[in-house]
DSSP file (Angstrom, degrees, kcal/mol; ACC not computed):
  #  RESIDUE AA STRUCTURE BP1 BP2  ACC     N-H-->O    O-->H-N    N-H-->O    O-->H-N    TCO  KAPPA ALPHA  PHI   PSI    X-CA   Y-CA   Z-CA
    1    1 A X     >        0   0    0      0, 0.0     4,-2.3     0, 0.0     5,-0.2   0.000 360.0 360.0 360.0 -34.4    0.0    0.0    0.0
    2    2 A X  H  >  +     0   0    0      1,-0.2     4,-2.3     2,-0.2     5,-0.2   0.893 360.0  49.7 -63.4 -39.3    2.9    2.4    0.7
    3    3 A X  H  > S+     0   0    0      2,-0.2     4,-2.5     1,-0.2    -1,-0.2   0.914 110.6  49.8 -66.0 -41.9    4.2    2.0   -2.8
    4    4 A X  H  > S+     0   0    0      2,-0.2     4,-1.9     1,-0.2    -2,-0.2   0.887 110.1  50.8 -64.5 -38.4    0.8    2.7   -4.3
    5    5 A X  H  X S+     0   0    0     -4,-2.3     4,-1.8     2,-0.2    -1,-0.2   0.916 110.5  49.1 -63.7 -42.9    0.4    5.8   -2.1
    6    6 A X  H  X S+     0   0    0     -4,-2.3     4,-2.3     1,-0.2    -2,-0.2   0.902 108.3  53.7 -63.3 -41.2    3.8    7.1   -3.2
    7    7 A X  H  X S+     0   0    0     -4,-2.5     4,-1.5     1,-0.2    -1,-0.2   0.903 106.8  52.6 -59.7 -41.1    2.8    6.5   -6.9
    8    8 A X  H  < S+     0   0    0     -4,-1.9     4,-0.4     1,-0.2    -1,-0.2   0.885 110.3  47.9 -62.8 -38.8   -0.3    8.6   -6.3
    9    9 A X  H >< S+     0   0    0     -4,-1.8     3,-0.6     1,-0.2    -1,-0.2   0.888 115.4  44.1 -67.8 -39.3    1.8   11.4   -5.0
   10   10 A X  H >X S+     0   0    0     -4,-2.3     4,-2.3     1,-0.2     3,-1.6   0.649  89.4  85.6 -82.9 -15.9    4.3   11.3   -7.8
   11   11 A X  T 3< S+     0   0    0     -4,-1.5    -1,-0.2     1,-0.3    -2,-0.1   0.757  85.4  57.4 -62.1 -25.2    1.9   10.9  -10.7
   12   12 A X  T <4 S+     0   0    0     -3,-0.6    -1,-0.3    -4,-0.4    -2,-0.1   0.732 117.4  33.2 -75.2 -21.0    1.4   14.7  -10.9
   13   13 A X  T <4 S+     0   0    0     -3,-1.6     2,-0.3    -4,-0.2    -2,-0.2   0.702 123.1  29.8-104.3 -25.7    5.1   15.2  -11.5
   14   14 A X  S  < S-     0   0    0     -4,-2.3     2,-0.6     2,-0.0    -1,-0.1  -0.910  71.2-116.0-137.0 156.8    6.1   12.1  -13.4
   15   15 A X        -     0   0    0     -2,-0.3     2,-0.5    -3,-0.1    -3,-0.1  -0.865  36.2-161.7 -89.7 126.2    4.9    9.6  -15.9
   16   16 A X        -     0   0    0     -2,-0.6     2,-0.5    -5,-0.1    -5,-0.0  -0.945   8.4-168.8-115.7 126.5    5.0    6.2  -14.2
   17   17 A X        -     0   0    0     -2,-0.5     2,-0.4    13,-0.0    -2,-0.0  -0.965   9.4-180.0-114.5 124.1    4.9    3.0  -16.1
   18   18 A X        -     0   0    0     -2,-0.5     2,-0.5     2,-0.0    -2,-0.0  -0.944  17.5-152.6-121.9 146.9    4.3   -0.2  -14.2
   19   19 A X        +     0   0    0     -2,-0.4     2,-0.3     2,-0.0    -2,-0.0  -0.977  32.2 154.6-116.8 120.4    4.2   -3.7  -15.6
   20   20 A X        -     0   0    0     -2,-0.5    -2,-0.0     1,-0.1     0, 0.0  -0.982  45.0-157.5-145.2 153.4    2.0   -6.0  -13.5
   21   21 A X  S    S+     0   0    0     -2,-0.3     2,-1.0     5,-0.0     3,-0.1   0.237  71.1 105.6-107.7   8.0    0.0   -9.2  -13.7
   22   22 A X     >  -     0   0    0      1,-0.2     4,-2.3     2,-0.1     5,-0.2  -0.774  51.7-170.7 -92.5 100.7   -1.9   -8.2  -10.6
   23   23 A X  H  > S+     0   0    0     -2,-1.0     4,-2.4     1,-0.2    -1,-0.2   0.850  83.5  54.8 -62.7 -36.3   -5.3   -7.0  -12.0
   24   24 A X  H  > S+     0   0    0      2,-0.2     4,-1.6     1,-0.2    -1,-0.2   0.916 109.5  47.0 -65.1 -41.7   -6.4   -5.6   -8.6
   25   25 A X  H  > S+     0   0    0      2,-0.2     4,-2.4     1,-0.2     5,-0.3   0.921 111.0  52.0 -65.3 -43.2   -3.4   -3.4   -8.3
   26   26 A X  H  X S+     0   0    0     -4,-2.3     4,-2.3     1,-0.2    -2,-0.2   0.936 109.1  49.6 -57.8 -47.5   -3.8   -2.2  -11.9
   27   27 A X  H  < S+     0   0    0     -4,-2.4    -1,-0.2     1,-0.2    -2,-0.2   0.830 114.1  47.2 -62.4 -32.0   -7.4   -1.3  -11.3
   28   28 A X  H  < S+     0   0    0     -4,-1.6    -1,-0.2    -5,-0.2    -2,-0.2   0.880 125.0  22.5 -77.1 -38.9   -6.4    0.6   -8.1
   29   29 A X  H  < S+     0   0    0     -4,-2.4     2,-0.3    -5,-0.1    -2,-0.2   0.651  97.0  91.8-110.5 -16.5   -3.4    2.6   -9.3
   30   30 A X     <  -     0   0    0     -4,-2.3     3,-0.1    -5,-0.3    27,-0.1  -0.629  41.5-171.0 -92.8 138.8   -3.6    3.1  -13.1
   31   31 A X  S    S+     0   0    0     -2,-0.3    26,-2.2     1,-0.3    27,-0.4   0.836  86.3  19.0 -82.4 -40.7   -5.2    6.0  -15.0
   32   32 A X  E    S-A   56   0A   0     24,-0.3     2,-0.4    25,-0.1    -1,-0.3  -0.951  73.3-157.5-130.7 150.1   -4.7    4.1  -18.3
   33   33 A X  E     -A   55   0A   0     22,-2.7    22,-2.1    -2,-0.3     2,-0.4  -0.982   3.3-163.0-132.7 140.2   -4.1    0.5  -19.1
   34   34 A X  E     -A   54   0A   0     -2,-0.4     2,-0.5    20,-0.2    20,-0.2  -0.958   7.9-153.9-118.5 141.1   -2.6   -1.3  -22.0
   35   35 A X  E     -A   53   0A   0     18,-2.9    17,-2.5    -2,-0.4    18,-1.5  -0.971  16.1-177.3-116.6 122.3   -3.0   -5.0  -22.7
   36   36 A X  E     +A   51   0A   0     -2,-0.5     2,-0.3    15,-0.2    15,-0.2  -0.830   4.8 172.8-113.5 152.9   -0.3   -6.8  -24.7
   37   37 A X  E     -A   50   0A   0     13,-2.3    13,-2.9    -2,-0.3     2,-0.5  -0.884  30.4-108.8-143.9 178.6   -0.1  -10.4  -25.8
   38   38 A X  E     -A   49   0A   0     -2,-0.3     2,-0.5    11,-0.2    11,-0.2  -0.952  18.9-149.7-116.1 133.6    2.1  -12.4  -28.1
   39   39 A X  E     -A   48   0A   0      9,-3.0     9,-2.4    -2,-0.5     2,-0.5  -0.876  15.8-144.3 -98.8 132.1    1.1  -13.7  -31.5
   40   40 A X  E     -A   47   0A   0     -2,-0.5     2,-0.6     7,-0.2     7,-0.2  -0.849   9.5-132.6-102.3 127.4    2.8  -17.0  -32.5
   41   41 A X     >  -     0   0    0      5,-3.1     4,-2.9    -2,-0.5     5,-0.2  -0.679  15.6-148.7 -74.5 117.6    3.8  -17.6  -36.1
   42   42 A X  T  4 S+     0   0    0     -2,-0.6    -1,-0.2     1,-0.2    -2,-0.0   0.791  91.8  46.2 -61.5 -30.5    2.5  -21.2  -36.7
   43   43 A X  T  4 S+     0   0    0      1,-0.1    -1,-0.2     3,-0.1    -2,-0.0   0.858 128.3  20.1 -84.2 -35.8    5.3  -22.0  -39.2
   44   44 A X  T  4 S-     0   0    0      2,-0.1    -2,-0.2    -3,-0.1     3,-0.1   0.667  90.6-128.3-107.5 -21.0    8.3  -20.7  -37.3
   45   45 A X     <  +     0   0    0     -4,-2.9    -3,-0.1     1,-0.3     2,-0.0   0.442  56.3 150.4  82.3  -0.5    7.1  -20.6  -33.7
   46   46 A X        -     0   0    0     -5,-0.2    -5,-3.1    -6,-0.1     2,-0.4  -0.360  38.2-139.8 -65.1 144.1    8.4  -17.0  -33.5
   47   47 A X  E     -A   40   0A   0     -7,-0.2     2,-0.4    -3,-0.1    -7,-0.2  -0.895  14.7-168.0-109.5 137.0    6.5  -14.7  -31.1
   48   48 A X  E     -A   39   0A   0     -9,-2.4    -9,-3.0    -2,-0.4     2,-0.1  -0.989  23.9-121.5-124.6 129.1    5.7  -11.1  -31.9
   49   49 A X  E     -A   38   0A   0     -2,-0.4     2,-0.4   -11,-0.2   -11,-0.2  -0.409  30.3-167.0 -67.7 143.1    4.4   -8.7  -29.3
   50   50 A X  E     -A   37   0A   0    -13,-2.9   -13,-2.3    -2,-0.1     2,-0.8  -0.992  21.8-137.2-137.8 127.1    1.0   -7.2  -30.0
   51   51 A X  E     +A   36   0A   0     -2,-0.4   -15,-0.2   -15,-0.2     3,-0.1  -0.754  25.7 178.6 -79.2 114.5   -0.8   -4.3  -28.4
   52   52 A X  E     -     0   0A   0    -17,-2.5     2,-0.3    -2,-0.8    -1,-0.2   0.900  59.9 -10.6 -84.7 -45.7   -4.3   -5.5  -28.1
   53   53 A X  E     -A   35   0A   0    -18,-1.5   -18,-2.9     2,-0.0     2,-0.4  -0.988  50.0-173.5-160.3 143.5   -6.0   -2.6  -26.4
   54   54 A X  E     +A   34   0A   0     -2,-0.3     2,-0.3   -20,-0.2   -20,-0.2  -0.980  33.4 117.0-141.8 127.4   -5.1    0.7  -24.7
   55   55 A X  E     -A   33   0A   0    -22,-2.1   -22,-2.7    -2,-0.4     2,-0.1  -0.935  67.6 -42.3-166.2-176.3   -7.7    2.9  -22.9
   56   56 A X  E  >  -A   32   0A   0     -2,-0.3     4,-2.4   -24,-0.2     3,-0.4  -0.398  58.1-119.6 -59.5 143.1   -8.7    4.4  -19.6
   57   57 A X  H  > S+     0   0    0    -26,-2.2     4,-2.5     1,-0.2     5,-0.3   0.898 113.2  54.3 -56.3 -43.3   -8.4    1.8  -16.9
   58   58 A X  H  > S+     0   0    0    -27,-0.4     4,-2.2     1,-0.2     5,-0.3   0.885 109.9  48.0 -60.2 -37.8  -12.1    2.0  -16.1
   59   59 A X  H  > S+     0   0    0     -3,-0.4     4,-2.6     2,-0.2    -2,-0.2   0.926 110.7  50.3 -67.9 -45.2  -12.9    1.3  -19.7
   60   60 A X  H  X S+     0   0    0     -4,-2.4     4,-0.5     1,-0.2    -2,-0.2   0.905 118.2  39.1 -59.3 -41.8  -10.5   -1.6  -20.0
   61   61 A X  H  < S+     0   0    0     -4,-2.5    -1,-0.2    -5,-0.2    -2,-0.2   0.794 126.5  32.3 -82.5 -28.2  -11.9   -3.2  -16.9
   62   62 A X  H  < S+     0   0    0     -4,-2.2    -3,-0.2    -5,-0.3    -2,-0.2   0.780 136.9   5.9-102.7 -29.6  -15.6   -2.5  -17.3
   63   63 A X  H  < S-     0   0    0     -4,-2.6    -2,-0.2    -5,-0.3    -1,-0.1  -0.349  71.2-175.0-153.5  67.0  -16.2   -2.6  -21.1
   64   64 A X     <  -     0   0    0     -4,-0.5    -4,-0.1     1,-0.1   -11,-0.0  -0.293  21.1-143.3 -63.2 149.1  -13.1   -3.7  -23.1
   65   65 A X  S    S+     0   0    0      1,-0.0     2,-0.5     2,-0.0    -1,-0.1   0.687  81.9  64.7 -89.0 -18.0  -13.5   -3.5  -26.9
   66   66 A X  S >> S-     0   0    0      1,-0.1     4,-1.7     0, 0.0     3,-0.7  -0.903  74.5-141.5-108.8 131.5  -11.5   -6.6  -27.7
   67   67 A X  H 3> S+     0   0    0     -2,-0.5     4,-2.3     1,-0.2     5,-0.1   0.780 102.0  60.9 -61.4 -26.0  -12.7  -10.0  -26.5
   68   68 A X  H 3> S+     0   0    0      2,-0.2     4,-2.0     1,-0.2    -1,-0.2   0.876 103.3  50.5 -68.0 -36.2   -9.1  -11.1  -25.7
   69   69 A X  H <> S+     0   0    0     -3,-0.7     4,-2.7     2,-0.2     5,-0.2   0.942 111.1  47.6 -65.1 -47.3   -8.9   -8.3  -23.2
   70   70 A X  H  X S+     0   0    0     -4,-1.7     4,-2.1     1,-0.2     6,-0.3   0.911 110.7  52.2 -60.6 -41.7  -12.1   -9.3  -21.5
   71   71 A X  H  <>S+     0   0    0     -4,-2.3     5,-2.5     1,-0.2     6,-1.1   0.893 112.0  46.3 -61.8 -40.0  -10.9  -13.0  -21.4
   72   72 A X  H ><5S+     0   0    0     -4,-2.0     3,-1.2     4,-0.2    -2,-0.2   0.940 112.3  48.7 -67.8 -47.2   -7.7  -12.0  -19.8
   73   73 A X  H 3<5S+     0   0    0     -4,-2.7    -2,-0.2     1,-0.3    -1,-0.2   0.854 113.6  47.0 -62.9 -35.5   -9.3   -9.7  -17.2
   74   74 A X  T 3<5S-     0   0    0     -4,-2.1    -1,-0.3    -5,-0.2    -2,-0.2   0.445 117.5-111.5 -88.6   0.8  -11.9  -12.3  -16.2
   75   75 A X  T < 5S+     0   0    0     -3,-1.2    -3,-0.2    -4,-0.3    -2,-0.1   0.627  87.4 114.7  84.2  13.3   -9.2  -15.1  -16.0
   76   76 A X  S   <S+     0   0    0     -5,-2.5     2,-0.3    -6,-0.3    -4,-0.2   0.448  76.7  41.6 -93.5  -0.1  -10.3  -17.1  -19.0
   77   77 A X              0   0    0     -6,-1.1    -2,-0.2    -5,-0.2    -1,-0.1  -0.996 360.0 360.0-145.6 138.8   -7.1  -16.4  -20.9
   78   78 A X              0   0    0     -2,-0.3    -2,-0.1    -3,-0.1    -6,-0.1   0.463 360.0 360.0  88.5 360.0   -3.5  -16.3  -19.8
């Protein structure tokens, strides 16, 4: 909680980027949220990062526009 409080204090002065898999923490501290995934090339097995969705955190958590985002947030993917 102390780190989250500090982040709230510093957000007016700095841009803070956090990477987390903790959905509860993201919902508490983020103004905006991005959801990334990896696309796998079926022939080579290579993985390419893909930005699936970026929006206000409340939008991502309450009405995501991509079904993959909703699946991840609800625990049905990943």
